[in-house]
C-alpha positions as CSV (number, residue, x, y, z in Angstrom):
1,M,2.4,0.7,16.2
2,L,1.3,-1.4,13.2
3,N,-2.2,-1.5,11.8
4,I,-3.2,-3.6,8.7
5,D,-6.6,-2.2,7.8
6,N,-9.0,-4.1,5.6
7,V,-6.2,-5.1,3.1
8,L,-6.7,-7.1,-0.1
9,L,-3.3,-8.5,-1.0
10,S,-2.6,-10.0,-4.4
11,V,0.3,-11.0,-6.6
12,N,0.0,-11.2,-10.4
13,D,-3.8,-10.8,-10.0
14,N,-3.9,-13.8,-7.7
15,I,-5.7,-12.8,-4.5
16,L,-3.8,-14.0,-1.4
17,F,-5.8,-12.3,1.4
18,E,-9.1,-10.6,1.5
19,N,-10.2,-8.2,4.3
20,L,-6.9,-8.8,6.2
21,N,-6.9,-6.9,9.5
22,L,-4.1,-7.1,12.2
23,Q,-3.1,-4.7,14.9
24,I,0.3,-5.0,16.7
25,P,0.7,-2.4,19.5
26,D,4.0,-1.1,20.8
27,G,6.1,-3.7,22.5
28,E,3.9,-6.7,21.7
29,I,4.9,-10.0,20.1
30,H,2.5,-11.5,17.6
31,V,2.9,-14.9,15.8
32,L,1.6,-16.0,12.4
33,M,1.0,-19.7,11.9
34,G,-0.6,-21.7,9.1
35,R,0.1,-24.5,6.6
36,N,2.8,-24.1,3.9
37,G,1.6,-21.9,1.0
38,V,-1.1,-20.1,3.0
39,G,0.7,-16.7,2.5
40,K,2.6,-16.1,5.8
41,S,5.8,-14.9,4.0
42,S,3.7,-12.8,1.6
43,I,2.5,-10.8,4.6
44,A,6.1,-10.2,5.7
45,K,7.0,-9.1,2.1
46,M,4.0,-6.8,2.0
47,L,4.9,-5.1,5.2
48,M,8.4,-4.4,3.8
49,G,7.0,-2.9,0.6
50,D,7.9,-5.6,-1.9
51,K,6.9,-4.2,-5.3
52,N,5.7,-7.6,-6.5
53,Y,2.7,-7.4,-4.3
54,Q,-0.4,-5.3,-4.8
55,V,-2.2,-3.8,-1.8
56,K,-5.7,-2.4,-1.6
57,G,-6.6,-1.0,1.8
58,H,-4.2,0.6,4.2
59,I,-1.1,-0.2,6.3
60,Y,-0.4,2.2,9.1
61,Y,2.8,2.4,11.1
62,D,3.1,4.8,14.0
63,D,-0.1,6.5,12.7
64,K,1.5,7.1,9.3
65,D,0.1,5.5,6.2
66,I,3.0,3.5,4.7
67,T,0.9,1.7,2.1
68,N,2.8,3.3,-0.8
69,L,6.2,3.7,0.8
70,N,9.1,1.7,-0.7
71,I,11.4,-0.7,1.2
72,Y,14.1,2.0,1.8
73,E,11.5,4.4,3.3
74,R,10.0,1.7,5.5
75,S,13.5,0.7,6.7
76,K,14.2,4.3,7.7
77,L,11.1,4.2,9.9
78,G,12.5,1.3,11.9
79,I,10.9,-1.7,10.2
80,Y,13.3,-4.7,9.8
81,L,12.8,-8.1,8.2
82,I,14.9,-11.2,8.7
83,N,13.7,-13.9,6.3
84,Q,14.5,-17.6,6.2
85,S,17.0,-17.3,3.4
86,P,19.0,-14.0,3.8
87,M,20.4,-12.8,0.5
88,E,24.1,-12.6,-0.3
89,I,25.5,-9.3,-1.4
90,E,28.9,-9.4,-3.0
91,G,31.3,-6.5,-2.8
92,V,29.6,-4.9,0.3
93,S,30.9,-5.7,3.7
94,N,28.8,-5.8,6.8
95,A,30.7,-3.0,8.4
96,S,30.5,-0.7,5.3
97,M,26.7,-1.3,4.9
98,L,26.0,-0.7,8.6
99,R,28.2,2.4,8.7
100,A,26.5,3.9,5.7
101,A,23.0,3.1,7.1
102,L,23.8,4.7,10.4
103,S,25.3,7.8,8.9
104,Q,21.9,8.5,7.3
105,R,20.6,9.4,10.8
106,E,23.6,10.2,13.0
107,K,27.3,10.9,13.1
108,V,29.1,7.7,13.4
109,D,31.9,7.4,16.0
110,I,34.2,4.9,14.3
111,F,35.8,3.7,17.5
112,K,32.4,3.1,19.3
113,F,31.0,1.6,16.1
114,N,33.8,-1.0,15.8
115,K,33.7,-1.8,19.4
116,E,29.9,-2.4,19.3
117,L,30.3,-4.7,16.3
118,E,32.9,-6.8,18.1
119,N,30.8,-7.0,21.2
120,V,27.7,-8.1,19.3
121,C,29.7,-10.7,17.3
122,A,31.0,-12.1,20.6
123,S,27.5,-12.3,22.0
124,L,26.4,-14.2,18.9
125,D,29.3,-16.6,18.9
126,L,30.2,-15.1,15.5
127,D,33.9,-14.7,14.6
128,K,34.7,-10.9,14.3
129,S,36.2,-11.6,10.9
130,F,32.6,-11.5,9.6
131,I,32.5,-7.7,10.3
132,H,34.6,-7.1,7.2
133,R,33.3,-9.9,5.0
134,D,30.8,-9.5,2.2
135,I,27.3,-9.7,3.5
136,N,26.3,-13.4,3.8
137,V,28.6,-14.5,1.1
138,G,29.9,-18.1,1.6
139,C,28.1,-18.4,4.9
140,S,26.1,-21.3,6.3
141,G,22.4,-20.9,7.1
142,G,23.2,-20.4,10.8
143,E,25.8,-17.8,10.1
144,K,23.5,-15.9,7.9
145,K,20.9,-15.7,10.6
146,K,23.5,-14.5,13.1
147,I,24.7,-11.8,10.7
148,E,21.2,-10.6,10.3
149,L,20.9,-10.3,14.0
150,L,24.2,-8.4,14.0
151,H,22.6,-5.9,11.7
152,M,19.6,-5.7,14.0
153,W,21.6,-4.9,17.0
154,I,23.5,-2.1,15.2
155,L,20.5,-0.6,13.4
156,K,18.1,-1.0,16.4
157,P,14.8,-1.3,14.6
158,K,11.5,-0.7,16.4
159,F,9.4,-3.2,14.5
160,I,11.0,-6.6,13.7
161,I,9.6,-9.3,11.3
162,L,11.1,-12.8,11.7
163,D,10.1,-15.0,8.8
164,E,11.0,-18.6,9.9
165,I,14.3,-17.4,11.3
166,D,14.3,-20.7,13.2
167,S,14.3,-22.9,10.1
168,G,17.5,-24.8,9.3
169,L,19.2,-24.0,12.6
170,D,20.9,-26.6,14.7
171,V,20.3,-26.8,18.4
172,D,23.2,-24.6,19.4
173,A,22.6,-22.0,16.8
174,L,18.9,-21.8,17.7
175,K,19.8,-21.2,21.4
176,V,22.1,-18.4,20.4
177,V,19.5,-16.8,18.1
178,A,16.7,-17.1,20.7
179,S,18.8,-15.7,23.5
180,S,19.9,-12.7,21.4
181,L,16.3,-11.9,20.4
182,K,15.1,-12.1,23.9
183,Q,17.9,-9.9,25.1
184,Y,17.1,-7.4,22.4
185,Y,13.4,-7.4,23.3
186,E,14.0,-6.9,27.0
187,L,16.4,-4.0,26.3
188,Y,14.5,-2.1,23.6
189,K,10.9,-3.5,23.8
190,P,10.3,-3.5,20.0
191,S,7.1,-4.9,18.4
192,I,7.8,-8.3,16.8
193,L,6.0,-10.3,14.2
194,I,7.1,-14.0,14.2
195,I,6.3,-16.4,11.4
196,T,7.0,-20.0,12.4
197,H,5.9,-23.6,12.3
198,N,6.9,-24.5,15.8
199,D,7.1,-23.1,19.3
200,T,10.8,-23.5,20.1
201,L,11.6,-19.8,19.4
202,I,8.4,-18.2,20.5
203,N,8.5,-20.0,23.9
204,T,11.6,-17.9,24.6
205,F,9.2,-15.1,25.3
206,D,6.9,-14.9,28.3
207,D,3.8,-13.7,26.4
208,Y,2.6,-13.4,22.8
209,Y,-0.4,-13.5,20.6
210,V,-1.1,-16.1,17.9
211,H,-3.0,-15.7,14.6
212,L,-3.9,-18.7,12.5
213,L,-4.1,-18.1,8.7
214,N,-6.3,-20.1,6.4
215,D,-8.6,-19.5,3.4
216,K,-7.2,-16.0,2.6
217,K,-7.8,-14.6,6.1
218,I,-7.0,-14.8,9.8
219,V,-9.4,-17.5,11.0
220,T,-8.7,-17.3,14.7
221,S,-6.5,-15.5,17.2
222,G,-5.5,-16.2,20.8
223,K,-2.6,-16.2,23.2
224,K,0.2,-18.6,23.6
225,E,-2.1,-21.5,24.4
226,L,-3.4,-21.4,20.9
227,A,0.0,-22.2,19.5
228,K,0.2,-25.3,21.7
229,E,-3.3,-26.4,20.5
230,I,-2.3,-25.9,16.9
231,L,0.8,-28.0,17.3
232,N,-1.0,-30.7,19.2
233,K,-4.0,-31.0,16.8
234,G,-2.6,-29.8,13.5
235,F,-3.8,-27.1,11.2
236,K,-6.5,-29.2,9.6
237,E,-8.3,-30.2,12.8
238,I,-8.2,-26.7,14.2
239,T,-9.6,-25.1,11.1
240,N,-12.3,-27.7,10.9
241,E,-13.3,-26.9,14.5
242,I,-13.7,-23.1,13.7
């Protein structure tokens, strides 16, 4: 599915990662962990094609070299990012954006489209009035995360990047978000890359791989037990042991 091949990632001539390599096969869940400022979110932005980042090396998705593709082109391929602070877009409603996006690949049945929107809102404990509200405008942090999940359910991406989606959520909102993501994964089996500082969300899933970032590279990788070890010992002690 995704292959980051020997990438040097930089921004404003500041090197963030050297010889970065990561493979995420179809249907697998991978987790990036590391201290604040190590570059986790930069990897997410790189994968979406943020023009502020310079990439030397190659990024492949479904055996296609996407290194030089822009955000729109990557989105059309089924790559989807939910970040920790979803942006507000005034003057564009959730329904109109989603309908326009879907119409690029299929004919939209308005009745089925509206019904699916209402059903997803109900599953997310999100009032259906949000369907026709401007995207994320005037919304709380928890509402924004739910709205991004609403978009996910309608657009049905094959590769999902979650950049600290669990940050700033209260207990109830986190349960709803985690349940929705697990349900989506079990139904569609996408590949998922999760960036997080804790194991509350990732423990929703039965199996996943963990990669620890430090000193401009992935310093160690393992399965879910590695996340527990990192959280028990801390980043400093783990990196000193490597």
